[in-house]
C-alpha angles and dihedrals in degrees: 000000000000125000118198116203109205130190106208096194104175098338118132121234088255092055091047090052088056090057091048092053090047091053093051091049092048095051096041105036106008133065091296091068088086087075090065092212120203092192135021118193132185128201130181113219132188137166091274100030110056104125130085091242093056097039112020124210115262118213107223100172141001133006125343091235139035127208129222131184120217126171091347094307123112120221133195113214128197128200095261097040121103118235133158108262093205108071096192092049091045091054090048090050096049092044090052092050090050091049092050089050096049094107091054100059112158128017125076127321120206109205105194116194088012100172109190091352096260097142096040094047093046090053095041095098091064098041132071093215136010123198117188126194122197135167098213109079094204090053089054090051088052091049092053090047091049092052091052092042091057096041093247112153103171096069128092127177130206127201123219144067110318091225089060102036102039100056091051091045094049090055090062099043122093124203097238106137091008134272127251125186130203117186124188106175129171122261088280090068128216125324112254091244089059091051090048093049091051092047096048098050109091096201101067109114099180138010123200113196116195115197132174089193110032093168092055131064090330086077089074090053092050091054092049092050093049104033125108120272111276122189091193091059091039093244105142104149129093117278120255119240122211113240108171140000126200123194116211120200108214097181101085131096101003136080089228089075095123092060094070128031109179130341121197133195121211120196119201135183130190109243096236094061118101096310094268116199116243116235118237116254118199134183138178113256098255093048092048092051093051094046094048091055091050089049094067091239094294094137096168089068094066089159093082091062088084113084093051119113115202122215135146095262091051092048092051094048092047092051090051090048091050091054094055105029127072115206099167090082093060115103114258108210091180092071113114123204113226112259122242137063120330114264114251117252116254109213118220101212094191090062092045092054095044094047091048093051091046093054093044089053090048091051091051089049088052091057093055096047093104090061095047118106119251091243090058091051090050090049090050089053091049092050090047092053094046091048093047093049089051087062104033103036095027120032094023113037100022106035104022099043104015088222092157140008123249131199121239095262091051092047090051091051092049092048090053090047090050090055089052088054091054098205100133125296120293094259095055094039093053093044093052092044093053089050088051092054096043096047101025117176095006134104087268090061109096092216102028106190091204087076091065140266097289094052094046092046105045109330094086089065093052096058136052117271117267110256089241091059091053094045095049092045091055092053096053119108104237099168092128091058094045090051093054108093092198092055094048093044090053090047092053094048099030100122094051092045091052093051091050101038103033100038116010103045097042089050099039100051100062093037094051104033104040100014099247111171114270092237093051091045089053098043101044113032091029115033100020093044092047092049093049091050091050095051093044089055092044091054088067089058095045118021095032089056096048113033130044144045128314104205098153107041121011092185094070129066105228114106142201106255118172094190090058090045090056093046096045096040095248107339100108102086089088104154088058092045096051089046093048105021094168097059107112091214094053084206142075093219100075111223094342107127085348113111090162093062090047089052093051091047089052090051089051089052090055092045095248095114135033146160095055107188117225125195095195091069087083087065099039097090091049091049092050091048091048093051090049092050088053090053092049091049091049090054091049095049093049099034092119099031126099089248106051103177096271120206094253088061094056098082101106096172099062139047091221093073092050104038097162120071092212132133093270088060088047091054093047093054091047096048092045092050090046091050092054093047092045094051094046091050093047093048089048089056090048089057098248093136125057094209096053135070142142122333101240098155092117098039112135094021120120111253100181145318108332099355141087134199111255144120125066112314118194108260101240090161090066093046091048094050096048096041091050091057093049102040101034091047088069090069105079098158128090100208129109091270092057091046090052093051093048090049092051091046087058091048088057092052091047088052092059092049092044094054097048111131125227113228120191138190124203124233126193146102117302094357097309118145103229092147137005134217113210137189137175124254134183115260124224107289089238088071090056089051092050090049093052092045088060089050089050091059089052098040116152120235115219117210114204129182111278091232095051107133138165098286121124091254092050092048090051092051091048093050092048092050095051094042089061092059120084115258087229095064126081115232134200136181102208139042117254117260123238102283091190089076129064114248113181092183090062094035093245116149097196123222099278108117093018118137118236136186130243108154135024144105122285095008118158122230089254091056094044090054094047094102091054092046098043100034115016098042090045094054094255131126127235113241120199115216127187117202137174113236128195118213137166116264141162090034120186132187116237125194118277116028120317141092113217120199138182120238111242124193121216133175113228132182121224133177127222137182112245136167117275106255133165090255093054090049092050091047090051092048092049091050091051091048091049090050092053092050091051090049092054092051 
């Protein structure tokens, strides 16, 4: 069987049929006949139509199915069913699965992602019952047919998404006779709900995980299967323990070698079952080193080490990666807190007394602020900024996360600034911060926010460290810090540097240079400044972990808190930071409320910093594609309007390209914003982003009569959050024009959410539909464009006072005006100009020279009236032009690899808008006269 995936682009159905015929000829009579195909299928694919449901397979030649024999069983295979292309490797795979399952003879086998039922049917002789689950309905039909074909009566196969079917199925299964599970997912791995269902069922004796890419998305599954129980994530079952891993080389014996690289089997047992002995796994030293680095330091999941192939090139690249990439600041969800009662806190009274005296001194300094000279206040601000940068730009972003590279002079400055901040030396600060990221909100977190605001803010400094914090800190790999001579020099001389930088210099400068009193110099620039820096930093540990939004990762506690961002010069966008810890900005808002990012950018400008790492680059291609799709949709919607989305109007990032605040501008902003959100959401559903998956927040809730929310809804919340940061960030002004653009951007995002389509699947005995599970999916983007075109025709004009400027009062009035208008309605400030006329100032080409439509098949009323609208109503005449066009025809495919076509000539008639001239009038009169003469005859 061969399946040809074809992108039609702008080809007509007739031209596509030519390619189909050429394919049939090639595989039946041409060089391709050597393949001896039983079936030849054809599928058209586009950006929005890539599934079998949206673009069905077309049988061009042969039989609708092929048959394959493996291990004595015969299997029917359809075009959209998965089956191993390498028979020898498939037999080795199924034999290995059977061998690994030899201790679990009898009972029930769950075959998740079963395809055509090959694994389940091959294991059926040693099981009492086999239940297969598969997404593709045709594959399930094949599996049922294959069971009957082979006389197997203990197999049943269910169609649907595994994350929907399996949890409901597991609730009905008992463990009599034992349960065994075999999962064979795609490269995207298992859905989290499947992992949770497997974990939570107490009867599973053995789990065999088959992966063709164990170092990819399967990593997330391994963590979920082995992590500690977590009530918050609804993981209540015992953790699985890896027992054996078997690599299978699928390259040998067959010409299909390039289709499969390496396929690995992972066998797991839950640790409360029969005390099974773990098999010994050994590696050579080079292989073990490479695999450990690929395993993200999760050594207890040794199973993932299989699937790595060691060679000199790989070793070199891995060593280079280890030198530049920090992985100890990535959250480890496999960490398990030790059971038992919480250890009592051991108060360090010395710290309590010192912190109390410090804050009392700061409070007294606060009372004398009115009498302090302006120079002293300025000096206090300078010291505050230097101290804060020593933490944010130095200890945090540079040394903890290695989010950018700094030259030696900049590192020296940041080390000095860090000493002025007096919050532990760089080495200890970075070590504890990496522990905080890796074990966030656990006993191993130095300032665990689950213990309350006071503990996370200051309490953690008043008690002895939890033993887990000390233990995990000792195990971190800190070679990069030890290799930095600036870090180690500061560590050796830290006490002296603190005395000089934190206390002596802030006090000495105002006392010596402008004769401020010694007490005031000590209380304000020294104690008060130091206390403010401390509390601003502590707010990141406390408030930013307790209050705010979580738009990027709902499963973690850190939040987006703008107050903290302002106080800590950019460190308050914490949900973003914990999701993307290596982004040098630690924020999605650029330099907004982010003095630290502005400082790093300035250092880059002067050549003192470089290689700033950016998390948003993973979204940039999707954002660009989304903006382009918005432009294309705009051109389609206005193709036969007087304003047709001209190129000068396609500069979303500046006002200069869109000088008029009219409703066309409103539509363009809305469709562009919608395109970005739509593309991000779609790519999220396709698995392009590691931090995004299905939106299952409403799963299990009743949606209406006879149906429940379930399945895998497209995550529009993710698309909305990311697109908002990209698109809205382009509006830096605060005038009415900026408010209008932001409003219309939101209308575009609302349009995507408002056109989401509900898709349902029936559940019931023998095909009945007693209940339905429903989820939301993106529509075709054309529907979003049609929706916004209707809003365009009903756009609301906002009249503001002529004298409204950029003052605070004016901005308040503007905000109040726009807030009263529905976020589903487009708004504009000005009337549209006359698009009939050319206006070079506004970048409008006019309608002269535009093509229009008069005749043709399947034209809408709007298209048929385009000549009247573009020409007649604009005072222009319609000129008929006949032209001879040359196009490709009678195309044939020639091996290999070219399509050769003949050049066919055809006369076509087109209509254009032209100025009314005497010649045009005479031509029109002569055509009318000729028409009357023909009529008489």
